[in-house]
C-alpha positions in Angstrom: 42.1 55.8 95.5 42.2 52.3 96.8 39.0 50.4 97.8 39.2 47.8 100.4 36.6 44.8 100.7 35.0 45.3 104.0 34.5 41.9 105.7 32.2 41.3 108.7 33.9 41.3 112.0 33.8 38.7 114.7 32.6 35.0 114.4 31.0 35.5 111.0 34.2 36.8 109.5 36.0 33.7 110.7 33.4 31.2 109.2 33.5 32.9 105.8 37.3 32.7 105.8 37.2 28.9 106.5 34.6 28.3 103.7 36.5 30.2 101.1 39.8 28.3 102.0 38.1 24.9 101.7 36.4 25.7 98.3 39.8 26.8 96.9 41.5 23.7 98.2 38.8 21.3 96.6 39.1 23.2 93.3 42.9 22.9 93.3 42.9 19.2 94.0 40.1 17.8 91.7 40.4 20.1 88.6 36.6 19.9 87.9 33.6 17.5 88.0 34.3 14.0 86.2 31.9 12.9 83.3 29.5 10.1 84.0 30.5 6.7 82.6 28.4 5.4 79.7 25.7 2.8 80.7 26.4 -0.7 79.3 23.6 -3.1 78.9 24.1 -6.9 79.1 22.3 -8.7 76.1 22.3 -12.0 74.3 22.9 -12.1 70.6 23.0 -14.5 67.6 24.5 -14.6 64.3 22.0 -14.7 61.3 22.4 -17.7 59.2 20.6 -19.0 56.1 18.4 -21.9 56.7 17.4 -24.5 54.1 15.0 -27.3 53.7 11.8 -25.3 54.0 9.1 -25.2 56.7 6.2 -27.3 57.6 2.9 -25.5 58.1 0.3 -27.4 60.0 -3.4 -26.5 60.1 -6.5 -28.1 61.6 -9.6 -28.9 59.5 -12.4 -31.4 59.1 -13.3 -34.2 56.7 -16.3 -33.3 54.5 -17.8 -35.0 51.5 -16.5 -34.0 48.0 -20.1 -33.5 46.9 -23.1 -32.6 49.0 -26.5 -32.3 47.6 -29.9 -31.1 48.9 -32.8 -33.4 48.3 -36.1 -31.6 47.8 -39.7 -32.3 46.5 -40.5 -31.0 43.1 -44.0 -30.2 44.2 -45.6 -28.6 47.2 -47.6 -30.5 49.8 -47.9 -31.8 53.3 -45.1 -34.1 54.3 -46.4 -37.1 56.1 -43.1 -39.2 56.5 -39.4 -38.7 56.6 -37.8 -42.1 56.6 -34.1 -41.1 57.4 -32.4 -38.9 60.0 -29.0 -37.3 60.4 -26.2 -39.9 60.2 -28.1 -42.5 58.3 -26.6 -44.2 55.3 -28.7 -44.5 52.4 -28.6 -46.3 49.1 -29.6 -45.2 45.5 -33.4 -45.0 44.8 -34.2 -45.3 48.5 -37.4 -43.5 49.6 -36.3 -40.6 51.8 -39.7 -38.9 52.4 -43.3 -38.9 51.3 -46.1 -36.3 50.8 -49.8 -36.7 51.1 -50.9 -38.5 47.8 -54.6 -37.7 47.9 -54.8 -34.6 45.8 -52.4 -35.9 43.2 -54.3 -39.3 43.0 -57.5 -37.2 42.3 -55.8 -35.3 39.6 -54.7 -38.6 38.0 -58.2 -39.9 38.0 -59.6 -36.7 36.5 -56.9 -36.9 33.8 -57.7 -40.3 33.0 -61.4 -39.5 32.6 -60.6 -36.6 30.3 -58.5 -38.8 28.2 -61.3 -41.4 27.9 -63.7 -38.7 26.8 -61.3 -37.4 24.2 -60.7 -40.7 22.9 -64.4 -41.3 22.4 -64.7 -38.0 20.5 -61.7 -38.9 18.4 -63.5 -42.2 17.4 -66.6 -40.4 16.5 -64.7 -37.8 14.5 -62.7 -40.4 12.7 -65.9 -42.4 11.7 -67.6 -39.2 10.5 -64.5 -38.3 8.4 -64.4 -41.8 6.9 -68.1 -41.6 5.9 -67.8 -38.1 4.4 -64.8 -39.1 2.3 -66.6 -42.1 0.8 -69.7 -39.9 0.2 -67.5 -37.3 -1.6 -66.1 -39.9 -3.9 -69.6 -41.2 -4.9 -70.9 -37.6 -5.1 -73.4 -37.8 -2.4 -72.0 -35.0 -0.2 -70.5 -31.6 -0.6 -66.8 -30.5 -0.3 -67.9 -28.2 2.5 -69.2 -31.0 4.7 -66.1 -33.0 3.9 -63.8 -30.2 4.9 -65.8 -29.8 8.2 -65.4 -33.5 8.9 -61.6 -33.1 8.4 -61.4 -30.2 10.9 -63.5 -32.0 13.4 -61.1 -35.0 13.3 -58.0 -32.8 13.6 -59.5 -31.0 16.6 -60.5 -34.3 18.2 -57.0 -35.7 17.7 -55.4 -32.6 19.2 -57.6 -32.8 22.3 -56.8 -36.3 22.8 -53.1 -35.6 22.6 -53.4 -32.8 25.1 -55.4 -34.9 27.5 -52.7 -37.7 27.2 -50.1 -35.1 28.1 -52.1 -33.9 31.2 -52.4 -37.5 32.3 -48.6 -38.0 32.0 -48.1 -34.7 34.1 -50.6 -35.9 36.7 -48.9 -39.3 37.0 -45.5 -37.7 37.2 -46.8 -35.4 40.1 -48.1 -38.6 41.8 -44.6 -40.0 41.6 -43.1 -36.8 43.0 -44.9 -37.4 46.3 -42.0 -39.8 47.1 -38.6 -38.4 47.5 -35.9 -40.8 46.4 -32.1 -40.6 46.8 -30.2 -40.4 43.5 -27.0 -41.9 44.8 -25.6 -43.6 47.9 -24.4 -41.4 50.8 -24.9 -40.2 54.4 -27.6 -37.7 55.6 -25.8 -34.8 57.1 -28.8 -32.4 57.7 -32.5 -32.2 57.7 -34.8 -29.2 56.7 -38.3 -30.3 57.5 -40.3 -32.4 59.9 -43.4 -34.8 59.2 -46.6 -32.7 59.3 -45.2 -29.6 57.7 -46.5 -28.1 54.5 -43.4 -27.8 52.3 -42.9 -25.8 49.2 -41.3 -27.1 46.0 -37.5 -27.0 46.3 -37.3 -26.7 50.1 -34.4 -28.8 51.4 -35.8 -31.9 53.2 -32.5 -33.7 53.8 -28.8 -33.0 52.8 -26.8 -35.9 51.5 -23.1 -36.3 51.5 -22.3 -38.6 48.6 -19.8 -41.3 48.8 -18.0 -40.4 45.6 -15.1 -38.9 47.6 -13.9 -37.1 50.7 -12.2 -33.7 51.3 -10.1 -32.2 54.1 -11.4 -28.6 54.5 -9.2 -26.0 56.0 -9.3 -22.3 56.7 -6.0 -20.9 55.4 -4.6 -17.6 56.3 -3.6 -15.4 53.3 0.1 -15.5 54.0 0.2 -19.3 54.0 -2.0 -19.5 50.9 0.5 -17.2 49.0 3.5 -19.2 50.1 2.1 -22.5 48.8 3.4 -24.1 45.6 1.2 -24.3 42.6 0.3 -28.0 43.2 1.3 -28.8 46.9 1.2 -32.2 48.4 -0.7 -32.2 51.5 -0.4 -34.9 54.2 -3.5 -35.3 56.3 -3.7 -37.2 59.6 -6.4 -37.7 62.2 -5.8 -35.3 65.1 -6.8 -37.9 67.7 -4.7 -40.6 66.0 -1.7 -39.3 64.0 -0.9 -42.8 62.8 -4.0 -42.6 60.4 -2.6 -40.8 57.4 -3.8 -39.9 53.9 -2.4 -37.6 51.1 -4.2 -35.3 48.9 -4.1 -32.4 46.5 -5.7 -29.0 46.7 -8.9 -29.3 44.7 -10.6 -26.0 45.3 -9.7 -22.6 46.8 -12.4 -20.1 47.8 -12.0 -17.0 45.6 -12.8 -14.6 48.6 -11.7 -14.5 52.1 -14.3 -15.1 54.9 -15.7 -11.7 56.1 -15.3 -12.6 59.8 -11.9 -14.5 60.0 -10.1 -13.3 56.9 -9.2 -16.8 55.9 -9.7 -18.7 52.6 -11.4 -22.1 52.6 -9.3 -24.7 51.0 -10.6 -28.1 50.0 -8.0 -30.9 49.7 -9.1 -34.0 47.7 -8.1 -37.2 49.6 -6.6 -40.1 47.8 -8.0 -43.5 49.1 -8.7 -42.2 52.6 -8.8 -44.8 55.4 -12.3 -45.9 56.4 -11.7 -44.5 60.0 -11.3 -41.0 58.5 -15.1 -40.5 58.6 -17.1 -37.4 57.7 -16.8 -34.8 60.4 -13.4 -36.0 61.8 -10.9 -33.5 62.8 -7.6 -33.7 60.9 -4.4 -31.9 60.8 -2.9 -31.0 57.4 0.8 -30.6 56.8 2.4 -28.8 54.0 6.0 -27.9 53.1 6.4 -24.2 52.2 9.5 -22.1 51.4 11.6 -24.9 50.3 14.3 -22.4 49.3 16.9 -20.7 51.6 15.3 -18.5 54.3 16.4 -16.6 57.5 14.8 -17.5 60.7 15.1 -15.7 64.1 13.7 -16.0 67.5 10.5 -14.1 68.2 12.3 -12.6 71.3 14.5 -10.6 68.9 11.5 -8.8 67.3 10.8 -5.2 68.2 9.3 -2.1 66.4 10.6 1.1 64.8 7.9 3.6 63.8 5.2 0.8 64.1 7.2 -1.4 61.7 9.0 -4.7 62.7 12.6 -4.3 63.4 15.6 -5.8 65.2 18.7 -4.6 67.1 21.8 -5.1 65.0 25.2 -5.2 66.9 28.2 -3.2 65.6 31.1 -5.5 66.7 33.7 -2.7 66.2 32.0 -0.3 68.6 30.0 -2.7 70.7 26.9 -0.6 70.1 23.5 -1.4 68.7 21.2 0.2 66.0 17.6 -0.4 64.9 17.1 -2.1 61.4 13.6 -2.6 59.9 12.8 -6.1 58.5 10.1 -7.7 56.5 8.3 -10.5 58.3 6.9 -13.3 56.1 5.5 -15.4 58.9 5.8 -15.7 62.6 4.5 -17.7 65.5 5.1 -17.5 69.3 8.7 -19.0 69.0 10.1 -17.8 65.7 10.0 -15.3 62.8 10.6 -16.0 59.2 12.3 -12.9 57.7 11.9 -11.9 54.0 14.2 -8.8 53.8 16.3 -6.7 56.1 18.9 -9.2 57.3 21.7 -11.0 55.7 23.8 -13.9 56.8 26.5 -12.8 59.2 24.5 -10.0 60.9 24.6 -10.2 64.7 21.3 -9.3 66.3 20.1 -9.0 69.9 17.8 -11.8 71.0 17.4 -11.0 74.8 17.2 -7.5 76.3 15.7 -5.7 73.3 13.3 -3.6 75.4 16.0 -1.8 77.3 18.1 -0.6 74.4 18.3 2.6 72.5 20.2 3.6 69.3 23.9 3.8 70.0 23.6 2.0 73.3 26.8 0.2 74.5 26.2 -3.5 75.2 28.0 -6.3 76.9 27.4 -9.9 75.8 26.0 -12.1 78.7 28.7 -14.6 79.6 31.6 -12.4 78.4 34.2 -11.0 80.8 33.7 -7.4 81.7 36.3 -5.0 80.5 
C-alpha cells in the first residue's frame, strides 16, 4: 500500500511549496556555509641583536663625612653653655660646651685637703720610724715598738698615695666640665640645650671630621650584584654636572634597609672640589655589564603565567608564540635580558596585548597579501 504525503490545501499549500523550492535552489548554488577567514593582527617587530659596551647606571645620593663622631661629656651635670651650633666649623681643642663647675671645684678642694692631712701624717710616721730605728740600734727600744713604727709608716704612705690619686681624679673631673673638639670638622647635629641636666655619654654635638668625604647612595640589589669588584664611580653635583669627582666603593652595608630593600653604599671621593660640600645632592654613574648583552624595548614585555615573556615571530608561518625570558634590569624605556633570547630572534614590540599563541600577524608598513 502506498502512502501519500498530505499537504494543506489553498494558500498555505502554495507558500510551503515556494519556500521549499527556494531552499533547494540556495543549497544547490552555494554548496554549504564558507569558513570564516583567520584574523590577522598588525604589529611592529624588531630583530634581536647583541649590544656591547656595557650600560651606565645613575643613582642619586648625598655627600657625607667619611668619619662622624659624637662629642659627649664624660661626667653628668647641668650644661650651662653650648658654644657651637649646626653648620659651624670648629678647630681642634676648641671648647664646644661647658658644665656647671661648682661641685667639681668643691671636690678638688676636699681632695687637696685630704692630701695635705695625709702628708702631715706621713711626716709624723716617718719621724717616728727614724727615731725607733736609732733606739733599736742603741738598745733603748724593743723590736715590737720598732715593727709598729714600720707598719705606721707604711699605712701613712699608702694613705698619702690614695689621697693623691683622689686629687688627680677630682682635677680630671673638673677638666671634664669643658667639652673640647678632638679634631677639626663641622657640626652636623646637636643633642642637648643649655640648662639641661645631661648624663655622661649623651651626645651634645655631632662632628663631621674633615679627614675625607663620601658620596652615599641607596643601591638596589640588582645593581649591587652587577657591579664589578672594584668599580670606578664618577660623582657630579646634581645642580651643576660640571663639578665632578671620582671615587671607589669604600663600604657596603651588609644588610638591606628593611623599608626600601636597598643597600647603603659609601663611595670615598678622591680630592673632591670645595664646592662639593657636606649635604650636597650628587649623581653617581657606574659602568655595568661591560660584556655583550641583549636589550629590548619595554613595550615588548608581557607576561606568561606571571613570568616575563615576549612574543616571538615565526617568519615561515607569520604567526607568534610566547617565550619566557629572564629580566636582569629594566626601566620605563628598555629591558636588559639575561636569558631566553638569542641574536636573530624577531620579537613583537607594538601590539603585544592583542595577540594570542598561533596568531597570524601582519607587519605594519608591509603590503597586505
